[in-house]
N, C-alpha and C positions, 0 to 999 in steps of 0.2 A: 660507435656501432653497439647495437643491441645484443645481448647474448641469447642464446636459444637453450631450451632444456629438452633433453629427449632420454628415452630408455634404451639401453644396449643389451640386448640377451640374445644367446644362442644355444644350440644343442639341449632342447626341450626334452627330446627323445621320449614323446608321449606313448604310453603303453609299453613301455620296457618290460620284457618278461622276468627280468631280474634272475638271471641263469647263475647257477652255482651256489644259491642259498638254500641249504637243505635242513629239514628237521623242524621247520616252523610250525606251530600249530595253524590249522586252516584259517582261522579268523585272522591271525597276525599276518599269515603269508597273503590274505586277500588286501589288508591293510598296506602293506608294503607295495603290491602291484599297482594299487591305486595312488601311490606316493606322487608319481609324476604327475597326474592329473591334480592332486591337491597343491601341489607347488605352483602348477600353471595357474591355478586360481588365484594364488596369493599373487602371482604377478599381475594378473588382470584386475584383481580387487585394487591393488596399489595404483595401478594406471589410472582406474576410473576415479579414485579418490583424489590423486595429485594432478590429473589432467596435464600430461606433458605435451610438448608441441607434437611429437610424432614418437614412433617406437619403431626400432629396427631388430629384426630377427635374422640371424645370419647362419642359417643352414641346420640341418638335422633337426626339424621340427618334429618330425616322425622318427620312431625307432628303425622302420624297415621300408623297403621300397613298395611294399605291397600298402602302406599307409592304412592300418586297420579302420573299419567303419566306426568303430567307438573313439578311436583318436581323433579323426576327422570331424565327427559330430561334436567333440569337445572343443576342438579348436574352432571350429566354425561359430559355435555359440560364444565362445570368448570373442572372437573379432566382432560379432554383432553387438557386444556390449560395448567395445570400443567404439564402434560406428555411432550407436546412440550418444557416446560422450564426445563425439566429433573429434576423435584421435585418429589420424592417419597411421597406417601401418606399411612398412617395406620389408618384403621378404625375399631372402635367397634361399634356394634348397641345395643340400650338400650330398655328401656321398652315401647318406644312409637313405634320404628321401629323394634322391635324383628324378628326373623328368623322364627317365626312361622305364621307370617301373610301372607297374599294372595295378590300377585301383579304381574303386567306384568314386566317382567324382562329386564332389560338394561344391557347390556355388558360393564364393566367398562375397561379402558385402563390397560395396563400392569404395570404401575407405582403404582397402587392401591392394596395394601394388605388388604383384609377383615378378621379379626380374625373370627374363628369359636366358637360354643358355648362351646368347650373344651378350657380349659385355655392352652395357647401356648405362644411360643416366636418366635421373628424374629431377625435375626442378619443382621447387615450391618456394613461397615467400611467408615469412613469419615475422609479422609486427615490422614490415618493410625491409628485412634482412633476406636476402635471397641465399637459397641453400640449394646444393647440386650433390645428388647422391649417385654413386658409381657402384656398379655390381654385376653379378651374373649368377645363374643356377648351373648346378652340374647336370650336363645331358645324359650322363650315365654314372655308373657308381666310381670307376677308376678315372680320374683325371690326374694322371701322373704327370703331365707336362706343365711347365710354368705358364700362368695367365697373366702375371703381373704386366708383361711388357705390352698387352693389349689395353690397359687402363690408359686413359689420355692424361697428360700432364696439365696441371690447373693453370690456366693462363689468366682468368678473370680473378684478380686478387682481392676484388671487393666481396665476392660470394664465399660463403662457407662451403668447403668441399669436404664430404665425407666418403670414404671407401669402404666397402662391404666386401669382405673376402673371407671366404671358408677355405682354410688351407693351413699348412705347417711350414715353420721356419726350415729353411734348407739346412740339413744336417741334424736337426732334431728327430731322433728315433724313438721317442717315448710313445709317438703315434704313427700310424701308417702314414707315409708322406705322399699327401695329396697337395695340388697346386702349390708347389714349393716357392718361396720367396726369400729374399734376405732384407734386411732392414734398411740398407743402401737403396734397394730398389723401392720399397715403400716411399721413403724419404725424398726421393727423386721425383716423385709425382707431385710433390708440394701441396698435398691436402692438409687439411686443418685437423683430422681424425681418422684413424683407421679401427673400423670395427671388424674385429676378427671372429671366427668361430673354428670349431674342430678340436681344439685342445680343452680337455674338461677341467683343466686346473686353471684359476684365476692368475693372470699374469699381466703385467704392464711392461712391455719390450722396450718401450721409448717414451721420453718426456716431449720431445719436440720433434714431429708432432706426437701427441698422444697415439700409441699404437697398443690395442687392448684386447685381451681375451677376458671376457666375463666368466668363463668356466661354463658348467652346466647347472640347471636349476634344482636339481637333485641326483645325490650320488646313487649309483646303481651296484657298486660293489665294494669290497674292501680296500680296493687300490684308489677309489675315490673318496678319500677321506676329508673331514672338515665341513666348514659351513659352506652352502653353495647358494647361488641366486643370481644377481643381475647388476648393473651398473645404471645409475641416474647421473647423467652427463649435463652438466652446464658449460657452455661452451661459447667463445667469442673468438675473435681474430688474434686477441693478446691473452686470454685467460681459458684455463680449464679447471673444472672443479667435478671430481668423481666422487660419488657416494655408494658404497656397496650396500645393496638390499638383499637380506637373506630370506630364501624362500623354501629352503629344504623342511620337509616334514618329519624324515628320518634321517640321523646323523650317522654316518659310518665313521668309526674312529678306532683309536688304540689305547689302551688304559694299562698302566703300571701299578701294581700293588704289591707291598712290602709284606710278606708273611714271615720273616726271620722271627725266632724265638717262640713260635707256635708249637706246642706239643700235643695237641688233640685237634682230630678231623672237624668236629662241629665249630671250633674257633676260627679254624683255617676258612672253612665255608662261609661263616658269619662276617668275617673280615672282608672277604671279596664282595659278599652281598652288600655290606654296609659302603664300601667305596663305590661298586656300581650305582647304588641308588642315590649317593650324594651326587655323583656326577650326572645321573639323568635329570635330577632335579634342578641342576644348574645349566644344563645344555637341551634338555628335551629328549625325546624318544630317540633311540640309538640302537645300532647294531655294533657289537664291540669285540674286538680282538683283544683278549685278556692275557697278559704276562705277569705271572707272579713270581716273586724274587724270594728264594729260600736260602736258609743257611744249612749247615751240614745236618744237624738233628731234624730240622723240619723236613729235609729232602728226605731223611730216611722214613718218615711217617709217609710223606707223599708218595713214595715209591711203593707203598704197601698194596696200593690199587692202581689202576691204569688212568691214563688222562681222560679217556672216555668217560669212566665212572664218576671221576671228580667234575666233569662237565656235566654230566646228567644231574648229579647232585645238585650243583649251584643252579641249574636251570629250574629245578624243582623248587628252590627256595625263592626264585625270582617269579614264580607262576602267579598270575593274579594281580601283579602290579599295575598300578592304574596307569602308567605310561607305558608306551611300547619299548620293550627291551628285550635284547637277545644277545647271548654271549655265542658268538659264531665259531670262535677258535679259543682254546686255552693252550698256553705255553708255560712250563715251569722252568726256571733258570736258577742254577745252583753255581755261583761264582767259584767257590771253593772246589766244586767238582771239576769245572772247566780248567781251573789252574792246576788241578791235579794230572788232567789229562795233556795240558800242555808240557808240564813238567816230565811226564812219562814220554811224550814224543821228542822233546829236547834232549832228554836223559839218553834215548836210545841212538840218536844222531851222535851225540858227544862222545858217547861210549864206544861207537864205530871209530870215531875220529881217534880217541886215546890209544886204540890198539893198532893204529897204522904205524908202519914201520917207516923209516926215513926214506927208503925207496918207495914206498907207496906214497908219501907226501909229495915226493920229487915227481911221481909220475901224475898226481893229480894237478900239480902246478907246472907241469912241463911246458903246456902251450903257452903261458905266461912268460915263463922265464927265457923261452927260446925267441920270443918276439923280438924282431930285429930292433924296435924302437923302444918297446916298453923295459926290456931286460937291463938297459943302463942304467934306470932309475931304482931298481931293486937291490936290496941288502942281499949278502949271501945267506943261504939257507942254513938254518942252525936249528937245533932242538928247541932252543928258547923262542924263535921266531915261530915255530910250529905250535908250540903252546900259546903263544900271543894270537896266532890265526884263530886256534880252536876257540879261545875266549870271546874273539869278536864275532865268530860265527854264531855262538850261542845267543850273544845279544841281538843281531840281526834277525834270528829265528823268533825271538820273543817279540821283537818290533811287528815282524810280519805277521805273527799270529794274532796280536793285538788289533792290527789293522783290518783283519778279516772279520772281527767280531761286530 
């Protein structure tokens, strides 16, 4: 049997407003707001250049149910380019761009198939290989009920079956739960590939069959870090090859810089600037959450002014950089100070225990020693056993504090 090659993308969120990004100069803010369009252009450019057999977009093409005129125009022009390249496109709409919204409608070219609110299927043939795509679009924003039970089981084992589902795995609380499913339910349909959408982090939930979230094509805030893009999929009945193609125009990321042993403000700022410029030269335009590591003496220098003033000075040093770069947040970490705080906290607790009388220890442990089953396994209370309990309590506190960092 021949293999097919297609593009799997989702969560374009065209015309995202990028809420929560503050302080950017006007020109940079405009560049950021255009980044979803630029990422979409990269997707279309790649498709036109490589000419896949088809393309699937699994929900949230638009950022809002009103589908801005600007976003629809951009999308329509992209579909026209794919039409000219004879590339079919199959679309489902998700919770952000559901069918119940209100918008000024654009006519899409004939190469585009839009799934309705009813679970349906589309058949096509590629080089003699029959392909069946199954999917549906959200009729309204909140589709809380499971929809997977309505997808038919694949009975034709000669055809390649692909499921399109915009939703979340049951029990996953990282996103709002829409159209929930379990891996067992997807696997029971006997499809050859599940093209998912809704979760903005790239994930492969299963190998057999491949159950894939491609993530979104452009990060939109500090919690959507790392490279974003889509998957190019080569698929047959016996083989799957996934190739991730990056499209993000601006990268959201976190960067850690050591500023230990620095004794002057200008050197601290220059150290941060050099690290940021090196990162940007290797990874491209970025919005950065910066964490700087200090020692005790550098912390004294840093504490002479506020975080905001350090951040303002660093931003000024980066002004005019040839590539887009913006430090969104700055956090200073002083391990010695954290350890001092930990020691003070633990010291206060252990000091309290040191002053407990035998009667107070007996009161604290009373429930345990009077338990009908547990008491038979416990040694008699002594001053030595109380000291041992105090030492063990101190170790447990240290472990708990370390786990919270």
